[in-house]
N, C-alpha and C positions, 0 to 999 in steps of 0.2 A: 556565408549565410548571415552571421552576426559578428559585428566588430565593435568592441567597446574600447575606447581610447581615453586615457586621462580622466576617468569619471570621478567627479567629486560631488558628494551629496551630504547635506546635513539635515537632520530631522529632530525637531524639538531641542535644538541646541547641541545635539550629539552628532559627531562625525561618523557616518556609516561607511562612506567610500572616500578614499583619499588618493586621487590620481591612480585609480584602479584601471587595469587594462587586461583584456583577454580576446582571443579570436576563436570563434567556433565555426568550423568548416561545414559545408553542406553534407548531410548524411551521418554526421556524428551523433552519438547517443551519450549525452553528458549528464553526469550526476552532480548536482550543485549541493555542496555540503558545508557545514559550519555550525557553530554553537547556536542554540536558541537565542533569538534576539540580535543575531549578527547582521541581519539585513537581507536574507535570501528572498523573502517574499517581496520586500521593497524593490529589489533588483528586477523582479518580474514586472512590477508596476512601472518602473522606469522604462523597461523594454516596450511595454504596451502603451507608453506615452500617457499613462494615468498620473504620473508624477514627472517633474522636469528637473534635470540635474542642475546643480549650481555651476558646474563647469564640465568640460569634456564632451565627448561625442558617443552616441549609440547609433551605429549604422546597420541597416538591414539590406539584403539583396533586393534589387528593384522588383516590384510587383509580388514580393513574397507574401503568401498568406500565413497569418499567425493565428493559431488556435490556443485555447486555454481551457482548463477545467473551471467551469463556472463556480463562483463562491456561494451562490444561492441555489437551493434546490428548485427544480422546475415545479410548476403548479398548474392546476386546471383540469379540465375533463378530456384533454387530448390523450388518445391511446399511446402507450409507450413507444410502439413501433413508429408512429407518426411523429412523435416528439423527437426521436432520433433522426428520422429521415429529414426533418426540417433543419437539422444542423448543417446539411449541405445546402447552403443558401443559393449557390449558383444553380444547382439542379432545380430547387424549388422555384427560383425566379424564372428559369427557362420554361418550366411547365406552365407557370402562370401566364407568361408572355405568349406562349403557343396557343392558349385558349382564346386570346383576343386579337392576335396579330392578323392583319389582312395582306401585308406585303409579301408577295411570293418569294422574293429573294431572301428576305429576313426569315421567313418560315423555314426555308431550306437550310439556312445557317443554323437556326435553332436545333433542328433535328440532327444536323451534322455534329454539332457540339454535344448533344445528348448522347449520340453514339460514341463520341470520342471519350466522354467521361464515364462510359459504361453505366448509364443511368438505369437501364432496365434490370440490372442485377443488384441495384441498391437495396431493395427490400430484403433480399437474401443476405447481403452483407450486414445490414443492420440487425437482422434477426440473429445472425451468428454471434455478433458482439454482445447483444443482450443475453443470449444463452450462456455465453462464457462468464458473464457477470451474475448469473444465477436466476435469470427470468426464463421460465418455460414458455411454450407456445401460447398457452392460455393467459399467462400473466402479461405477455407482450400486447395483448388486445385490450387489456383493462386500462382505465384512465389513470393518469398520473396521481390524481387526488386519492386513489384507493390505497396508496402506499405511504409508509412512514417516511420521516425525513431522511433517515439513513439509506433506505432503498431508493428514494428519489435522487439522492446524491449519486447513486450508482447509474441512474438514468443520465445524469449530467455527464458522468465519466464516459458512458457509452456514446453520447452525442459528440463529445470532444474527439474520441477515437474514430468515430465514423466519418467525421468531417475531413480527416486525414490532411491537415494543413501542411505547408512546407516546413513550418517551425511550430512544434507543439510544446507548450509549457504546461507542466503538470506539477502542482503543489500538493505533496502528501496524498497521492492518489489511492493509497491502500487504507486510509483512515476509516472508511465506512465499509470495508470489505471483510469477509471471513477468509479463513485460510484457503478454502477451495477457490474462491474468486481471485485471491492474491496470486496463487500459483498459475492460474490461467493468464492473468495480466502480465506476469513475468514473461511467459512465452510469447504473448502478443507483442509486447513492447520490444522484445529482443529481435523481432523481425520487422520493426517499424521502418517503412521505406523512406520517410523524411528525416528531418533533423529534430532531435528530441532533447529537451532540457528538463530534468526532473529533480525536484526537491524531495528528498526522502531520507528518513532515518531508519529505513528498513535495509539492513546490511545485505540480506539475501537478494533483494531486488536490485540493489546497486551492483552486486557482483554478477548477477545473471544478465542485466540489461546494459549497463554503462560500459563504453569502451574508452571513456575519458572522464576524469574527475576534475571539477573546478572547486577549489577550496577557498571560501571566504574567510580570511584570517587577517586580523590587525588592519582592517579597512582596505585590504588588497585582494585581488583575484589571482590565485595561483593555480595553474593548470598542471595536471599529471596525466600521463598516458596509462591506459589500463583500467581495471575495475577498482572497487573500493579496497579490497585486500592488497592490491598492488600499490595503491596510493598510501595506505597505512604503512606498508613496509618502507617505501621510499621516504616518506616523511619522518619515520622513526630514525632511519639511517642519517638523514640530513640533520636532525636534531642532535643525534649522538656526535656527529662530526663537529657541529657548531659548539656543543658543550665541551668537547675536547679542545677545540680552538680557544674557547674562553679560558679554560684552565691553563693552557699553555701561555696565553697572553698574560694572565695574571702572574704566572711564574716569571716571565720575562720582565714585567714591570717591577716585580719585587727585587729582582737582581739589579736592574738599572737603578732603582731608587736606593738600594743598599750601597752601590758604588758612589752615587751622588752624595749621600749622607756621610760616607766615609772619607771622601777625598776633596769635597768642595772647599774646605778651609786650607788645603795644602797648595802652596804656590806651584809646586812641580806638577800637580795633577789637575790644576784649575781648568786648563783648556779641555782635558778629557771629560771632566765633570760637566762643564758647560755644554759640550757636545752631546752628552747623554741626556741632559735636561731637554735639549731640542728634540732629541730622538723620542723622548717620552711624550713631548707635546704633539709630535707628528703621529704617534700611535693613537692618540685620542683616548677617551675613556673606554674602559672595558664594558661591553654590553652583555649582560648575563642572558641566558636562555630562560625565558619565563613561560612556563607551561600554564595552560588554563587550569584554574583550580578544579580539582576533581569533585564531582557531585557525590554527596554522601547518602548512602542508604544503609540502615542498620536496624534490622528487625529484632526486638527483644525476644529472647528465648522463653518459651512457656515452661511451666512445671510439667512433670511427667504424668500421663494418664495411662491406665491399663488398656491394652488393645482389646477390641477395636474401639476407636473413639467415636465411630458412627457406623451403623449397619442398617440396611433396608432389606426386608424380605417380602416378596410378592407384592411390591408396591405399585400403585397406579397413581400417576400425577396428571393434573390437568386443571381446568377451570370450570366451575359449575358442574354440569353433567357432560362436559366434553373432555375425555381423556386425551392427553398428548403423549404420554409415555406409559407403558404397561410392562408387567413382568420384571419390575426392578428388583434385582437381588445383588447387592453389592456391599462392600465393607471398605472402610478407610482406617489406616493405622497412622501413627504419629510420623513415621518416616516416609510416608507416601509422597510422591511428586507425580501428579496425574494431569495430563492434558486432555481436554475434551475435543474430539474431532467431529466433523459433520457440518453441513451447510447451514447457514442461518435459516431459522424457521423449523428446524428439525427437533428442537426441544432443549438445546444446551442451556439457555437462560432459565427455562422451567426447572431443569435439574439443579442448576445453581441456586435457585430460590428455595427448592426443597432442602438442599444440604445446608443452606444458611439459616433455615428456620423462618424464612419470609413467606413460605407457602406450605400448607399442610397437604399430606397425601389424601387422595380421594378414598383409597383403601390400602390395606397392607399394614406392615409394622415398621416403624422407625425407632431404633434404639440409640440413645446417646447418653453419656454420663451427665449428671446434673451440673458438674463443674466445668463442662466443656464450654470454652469461649471461642467464638467464630468471628473472624474479621472478613468483611465483604467489601470489595473494591469494584466499582463500576464507573465508567467514564462519565455517565450522565449525572453523577453526584456532584460534578463541578457546578452544575446549575443550582444546586442547593446551598452553595456557599454564599454567605452574605457579603456583598461587595464592599460595603463601608466598614467592615470589621477586619481586624488583623488576624494573622495566624495564631498569635498568642491568645487573643480573645476567644477564638474558636476552640483552641485546645483547653483553655482554662474552664470553659463551660462544661467540658466533658470530664475534666479532672478536678472537680470542685473541692475535694478534700486534700489535694496536693498543694505543696508550697510552690510559689512562683519559680523557684530554681529548678524544681523537678519538671514543671511544665516546659520550661525552656530547654531542659536536657532532652526531653522527648522530641521537641522540634529540632534540636541540634543534630539528632541522629539522621535527619533527612535534609541537612544542609541549610537550615534556617538559623543562622547566627543571630546575635542581638539585633542588628540593623534590619535584616530581612524579616524577622519575626514580628516587627512592629510596623510593617508596610501594609497598607490596605489591600485586601484581596483584589480589588479592581485594578491595582497596579502591578499585580503579579503576572508573569508569563504563563502560557499554557502548561509548560513543564513544571513550573513552581506550584501551580494549582494541583497538578497530579501528585507531586511530592507531599503537599499538604494533606491530601486525601490518604496517602500511605501512612503519614504520621498519625492522623486521627484514627484510622482503622486499626492500627497496631498498638494503640496506647496502653491496652491492658494485657499485652503479650498473649495473643490468641493461640489456641492449640491448632486451629485450622484456618488457613487463609484462602479465600475464594477470590480469584483475580479475573475479572472480565475485561478484556482488552486493556491491560495496564500500561501499554507503551505508546498509546496514540499520540501523546504530546511530548514524549521524551526524545531527546537527541541521541545519537549513537553512543556517546560516552556515558550518558545516563542509563541507557539500556544495558550497557556492559556492567555498570555499577549495580543495577537491579539484579542481573544474573548472579553476580558474586554474592549479593546479600541473600537472595533466595536459597542459594546453595549452602550458605552458612547458617541459615535459619533452622531452628530445632523442631519446628512443627510440621504439619502436613500442608501441602499446597495443591489446590485445584485450579487449573489454568485454562482460560479460554482466550486464545490469541491468534491473530492473523500473521504474527511474526514467526516465520519458521526458525530463525536463528535462536530466539528465546525458547521455543518449544524444544528444540534439539538439545540445548545446553542445560535445561532445567528438568524436563520431564523424564522419568524413567519408566512410566507406564502410560499407555494411550487407551482411552475409552472412545469408542465410536458410537455417536448418537445418530441413529438413522432408522427410518421405517417404524417409528414408535417404540424402539428398543434401545437399550444401552448395553453394550458388550465390550469386552476387552479386545483390542485390535492386536493381532499377532504380527508384529513387525515394527519397524521404526518409521520415521517420517519419510524417508526415501521410498519405502515400500508403499506408503499411503499416496505419495506423489505419483508413483507409477500406476496405482489403482485408479487415480483420477484422470491422469493424462494419457494413459496407454490402455484403455479398456479394450479397444479393438484388437490390439496386439495380444493381450491376455486371453481374449476369446479364441484367437487362432491357436494359441499354445495349448488350449484345452483339447484340441483335436490330435495332438501328437501322442504316440504310444510311450509309455513309461519305459525307460531304459533299464530300470532295475526290477527286481521281483521275479517270481516264477512265471511259467508260461500261462497258467490259468489266470493269474493276476493280470498279465498283459492282455489276454483275451477279453477279460472283463472290462479292462480300461478301454480297449478298442471298441467293444460293444457299447459302452457308456458314451464314448465320443461319437459313435455313429448315431446313437439315439438323439444326442444333443444336436448333431448336425441336421437330422431329420426334422426335429422340432423347429429348428431355426430356418429351414429351407423355405417354407411359405413366406415367412417374414422377409427373408433376403430377397425372394422373388418379387414380393410386393414393393419393397424399397427400390429395387432395380427398375421395375416398371414405372414407378412414380418418378424416379430420376430421369428416365428416358422421356416421359411426357413433358417434364419440366424443361429438359434440354431442347426438345422439339419446339416448345412454346417460345423459348428464348431465341432460337434460331429463326423462327418465323417472324418474331418481332424485329430482330436485327435486319432481316431482308426488307421488311416493310419500312423501317427507318431509313434504309439506304434509298428506297424508292422515293421517299418523301424529301430527300435532299436534292432531288433533281429540279432545277429552276424551271425547266420547260413545263413541268406539271402544273405550275400555277399560272401559265400563260394561256392554256387552252380552256375547253369547257369545264365547268365546275363539277360535272357528274363524276368523273374519274377521281378527282380529289376528295369529294364527299364520300365516295365508296371506300377509298383507302382509309379515311379517318374513321369510318364506322368499323372497318376491319381492325384498325388499331385498337379501338375501344373493346372490341370482342376479344382480341388477343390479350389485352391487359387483364380482362376478367379471367380468361383461361389460365394465364400465368399465375394469378393469385390463387386460383383453385388448385392448380398443379403444385404450386409451392407449398400450400397448406397440406396437401396430401403427402408430399415428399417428407416434410418435417414430421408429420404424424407417423409415417412409416418408419423413418429413422429412429424416432423416439421409442416406438414399439420394439424395434430390433435391439436397440441399446439396452432397454429394460430387460428384455429376455436374455441378453448376454450377461447381464449382471454387472 
């Protein structure tokens, strides 16, 4: 599918690729990994012919369709569903051509092709993708302009997935997703039928999706079989072997040099000494194993406060006269590590603003010590950084009474040594900007840190460093993240924000994943009798299960009937499409052709109505099942 040979490319005087080579076969799902700034996104641009290599070749299979995640969010008044459908350019072009074409044979070819690409099921497929990314039926009919930039980027991702190209290139596809949509995307990409290359720093996604890893390291492309954990294991073993080989070579060189120094001046040993000099020259210089410098995270520990450091009783949170969350009763202690679960739009950010003091309760009581210091991290804060100023200048503004050495010490906790601390923000990478926000946020050793999507621009090694730093930190952490790996390793409590409430989630992230992805299976399990307990208890369980089934029966029946009507409409449309592919139809009187075209328009409307009814019935059933 994709063959890269002897690729050399320089950008801004810096070599990004030096005779790099890799082959990606059709059907492989490849994770492209490497340090921030190594050139991963540049490689995508080279593949897409947006940049041109200085040397080497990039070959693609003939007539292969390439798709990518758009870098700009879609705009305009187009409904979401139509925006996604338009991504299948062939389908859209065929429909447009069918409206104006008068050549009988060409019209037959058009309808034959529409049948071959399963065009009549496209709306259902597009709706399923949008639903997986968090858009309900009502939202799918709204215009793109009605959504924020992050949600519109989800539409761009939906369009890329729906187009289903032969080679799909995705650059950090989870950046604008919440945890729920990320889990759906993992399962969708794991079953992707084409060839996939994904740039991601999400370890969980790379483990669930990738069956091959390509590592961009030292200007080369090195391929490994398996997922990310397998890659990390093999690379670690290779580095250990290379390190041992280096130590062994250094010992050999030391012994040879010792012999040379000892016997070079002796006539009886001169020949042997000369032989060892040549041996040393043939060995060449010893090449040490140089690992990438580890990224630093080091949060200063706060002074102790008596528990709880924050408590809310009977709280109502919202904006103006519109409550978003109600019945808030919660407490936070210094040793808490809490992750907020729940789809975007359910109130996680509202709760974070309440806890950070950026929003007041509409009603209820919030208690916090007067000495409580809160650090708040949100990715949008990178937009507030002044591009022409340096990290040192930003930090000095906030630490006005501190000596320059202390300002630099705080920056050094997060990897900003002397040189990088004096670089303009405009020249920092996305990961460095995030680390600067961490440094600014923690400058006064907060007792509570609220982190809203803290890993968006951090590479995998930086994420691991962040995990270690958070686990060593002495204060409380409230975490909102789409990174399951981070949540699993940091959080020891989970709060579910849903249906206007905030409550403790009894279980771990694996349980939450099952709740999201296996609702139907869980609903079926509710009908099974409990194997434990006494007979009366079992009878009560069976009675409750029977009542639940009775309540769900009408909804199941309605959903089944709607699905049957939808299948009948699709079947009738397929039969009509087959009739329209007959060339003789266009050679006779036009009455029959016009009748079939009118019938097709009627069937299209019937399909839309049936599909809307089916989606509504399914949504009602799933809501009732919980």
